[in-house]
N, C-alpha and C positions, 0 to 999 in steps of 0.2 A: 449546863443542859445544852443537848444539842439543839440545834435547828429545827423547825418543821420542814420539811419536804414539800417543795413547790414544783408543778410541772408548767411553765411560762410556754403559753401558745401563743404566735400573731407578735407583732411589734408593738411597743407601749413607748411611751413619751421618754426621752432619757433621765429625767430625776427622776420618774415614776419605777424605772427599770434598776437604778440605782438603790432607793429606796425599799424596792422588793427585797434585791440581793442584801442590802443591808440588815434584813431583818428575819429573811428567811433563807433556807437552803435552795436554791434555784437549779433546776433543774430542765433539758431540755427533751423532745420528743424522741430523741436517738437512745438518751438513755435509762437505763432499769431506772421503771419505775412503779415497782413493787413497795417502796416503804413512800410512795405519793400522797400527799393528806388532802391537797388543795391544787387547782388549777388558777392560774391566773391568765385568760383570755384577752387579748391584745386586738388590735386591730386586721382587719381579712376575713373576719369570719370565718376562720376554718372550722371545717366540723368536728362534734364532738359526739361521738356516734357510741353506741353499747361495746362495738370491740375495743375501742380505746379504753371507755369506762373499764372493761373486766380486765384489763392489764391494771389496773390499780384496786386491789383488795380493799385498801385502807382509805381513799379518797371519802371527804368530808362534804369540801364543797366548790364550788366553781364560780370563781369572783369575774365576772366578765365587765369588760371595758367599755362600756357605753351603754343606751339604752336598749336596742334591740340586741336579743339575743337567739334571734334564729339561727338553727345550725347547731344548735344542745337540744341532744334528745330528750327533750323534759320526761317521757314516761321513763325511762331506762334511769334516769336520774332520780325520781320520784319514788319508784321501785326499789333504792337502793339505799333510799331516805339520805340523800345527798343533796346539800340544799344547793337554788343557783340564786347569784344575787346580780344586779345588774346598779348603771349610775345615772338614776333618774334625779331629774328638776335643777342638778348644775349644769347641765348644756341647755335647758328650754330654750333660756332668752338669747341665746346663742343662737341658735338653731332656726330661731322665729326672725331673728334678725336675716339671717342668709335667704328665708324664705322670702319676707320683704322685698330684698335686694333682688334675690332670681324673678321676681313677681313685675316689680320694675323695670328692668332691664330687657325681659322678652315684651310686655305689653308696650315699650315706648321703643323698642329698638334701638336699647344704648349699646349694645356691643357692635350691633353693624353700623353704628353713627359713630363710633371711635375707630373702626377698621378704616370706615371711609374717611375719615378724615386723615390717620396716619399714611392711607394709600396717595395722599395729593388732591383724592377726587373734589375736596372742596373748595381748593382754589384753581382746578382746572373743569371742575365738570357744575358746580355753583352750589347751592343748599342743599341737605340731605334731604328725602322727600318725609314730608309729615307722617307723624307716627298715629298709632292708638293710642286709645289714654285709658286711665282707670275711673274717669269722671262718668263715666256712661256703663260700667261694667257690676255686675254681679257675681261674686264668687262664693262658690262652693267648695267647702272643706272636707274632705274625706279623712274621717279621724279625726274629730275633738277631743283628742289627749291633750296632755298638757301643753305640747309643743303648737299642735292645734287651739286653743284655744289662746296662748301667747299672741299667736299670730293674727287671732281673728280680734284679738284687743287693738293691735297695731290698726288694723284696717278701719276698725271704730272712729278711733282719730283722725283718719283720712275722707270720714263721712263712706267707705265703700260698703255698701248694703254685704252681709253675711250670712249663708245659711251653713245647712251641714250635712252629713252622712256618718252616722256609727252604727255600731251592734244594737245599739239600746238608746231612748234618747234622754238628754238629763234635764233633771228640773232646776239646776240651778244655772243656767245660761237661757236670754232673749232670744236666740236665733232660734228661725225655723227647721224642724226637723224632717228628714226627707228616711225613710226605714230602705228605699229605694235606689240605689246608686246612678241608675239609668233615669229613675225620673229627675234627680236632682240634675243632672246630666243635659237632662230637656228643658231645666229651667233657668241655668244659669250659663255665662260665656265663661267664663274662666274658672277652672277644676283644678285643683291643690288637692297632690295625694300625699299625705300622712300616713299612710297605712302599714301596720308592718308585715316583716315578708312570715314566710312560709306558705303551706300547701293551703291554707285557705283562703289567703289571698291573691293564690298566682295569678298573673295575668287578669286582674280581676279589671283593669282598665284596659277594654278589647275593643275592639273595630266596633260593637254594636255602643259602647259607649262612646267614644273619640263620634261617630255619625251623629249621635244624639248632643252633643257639646256644638257642634255646625261649624259652618262654614268661617266664622268669626271667632272660633272657640281659642283658647287658650288652655293646655295642660304644662301645669308645674308638677315635677314630682321631685320632693327632699325627704321621701323615707325612705323605702326600697326598689330597689331595680326590679325585682321579678314580682311589684305588683303592677307593672305595665309589660302587656303584648308589644316588643321594640318592633317587631316585623308589622303589626297592624299600625304603630304608631307611625314608621316610616313613612308608610302607604298612603295613610290620612295625610300628611305633611306635603306628600310628593303632588296629591293628586287634587289638594285644596280642602279636603274633608274637613278640617279647622285650620288654623290661622297662623299658631305659631306653638311651639314647647320651650321649657327651662328645665334643663334635668341637673341635678346635682348626685345624680345615684342610676346605676344601670346593672344590668342582667345578670353581666359577667365582668364586673370590674377584675383588673383596670382595663379590660377589652371595652372599644367603645366603638360602635357598627360605623364603618368606614363612611358609609351614606351622610349619617347625621353629622359627620364632621365637616361635608362639606357643603348643608343645608346654610341659608344665610338668616333663617327664620328660626333657627332654633339657639339657644344659648345654652351652652354642656359649662359643667365647673366640676373639677375632680374629686368630688364627695368630701366637700369641704364645709360641711353644713356646722358644724360644732367645733373645728380646726384655728382657733387660737390658742395661744399660749397657756393665757388665763384660762379659757374654761377646759384645756386638757389636762392643766395642771390640777383642778378640780376633780374632774373626774378621775384622773390617777391616785388623787387621795383617798377619794370616796371607794374605790376599788381596794387598796391598800386600806382602809377602816375597816372593810368588811371582812376581811381578813383576821386584819388584830382582834379586831370585836371578838369573832367566832373562837380563834385559839386561844383568848384572854377569858372571855365572858360565857362562852357557849350560846351565843346569840348573833345574827348576821343582823345587820343594818337594814339592807334593802332586798329582801328576798322578794323574788317573780312571782306571782301569783301559782305559779305551775308547782311551785315546791313550797309552800308556805310555810311560815316556822311561826310557833308550834306545829309540828303536821298534824293536819286534818284526820279525823279517825272514821274509818266507816263503819 
């Protein structure tokens, strides 16, 4: 029996690439796509729009590598009955670990302290300046999904107060809820953004929010770069509107604004939230399992809400 044709877009871990090639007939974007029945979307957030979908009349499923799936035209997929899947849960703890590390690096200035030592300044100039602390801080999490909740648990263990903003309050958490992001920014001094991408959240954290956060404020972004107005953030950091920022994601990856690169009160990571060998392997396996389950049993394992399975009927 001929293998199912799968279009691979973006980059996947080598073991995942090998497993995909072993189970399916893998095509790339430059090849004829008329017989393609699935898309395996790797890292890079390559857009999958209606025009691309139109090249694949037999397409049934888009398996996304990662929990975030912005850039996929979900309305076009749903209209065609195409199921979109992602890889939730398997990366939750890893990204929460990264978020906590980024908070500590940014609040305590640990990256700057290491650079101070490596430059020989400890020996020549004396002790590194005293830093801020988590001991007197209050953290607001924007987006209390799986990753946000895992981060909140970590902060609980460190006796750091947590509040949150989301589209709806959760009845299963003990944290205070803010329906309004600006109101939460006023209430806290450390804002952690774990928001999904897309037009609904584009530049959600703008000059207005940063001003509310205040001069002692720290912004952490572990979600999507598009959710922060980078020009407003640069101005806030330059002008002392906020104290510091820790960023794992950017609006135009892998390009990072040069002004951020030169600031000592900014910690910059190259989108490594889930980037461990262990977790990326688990993500790749779940992506493959979604494809295998679909073509073996006719069911996806982790469909996204916008393309539910079985489909909802109007």
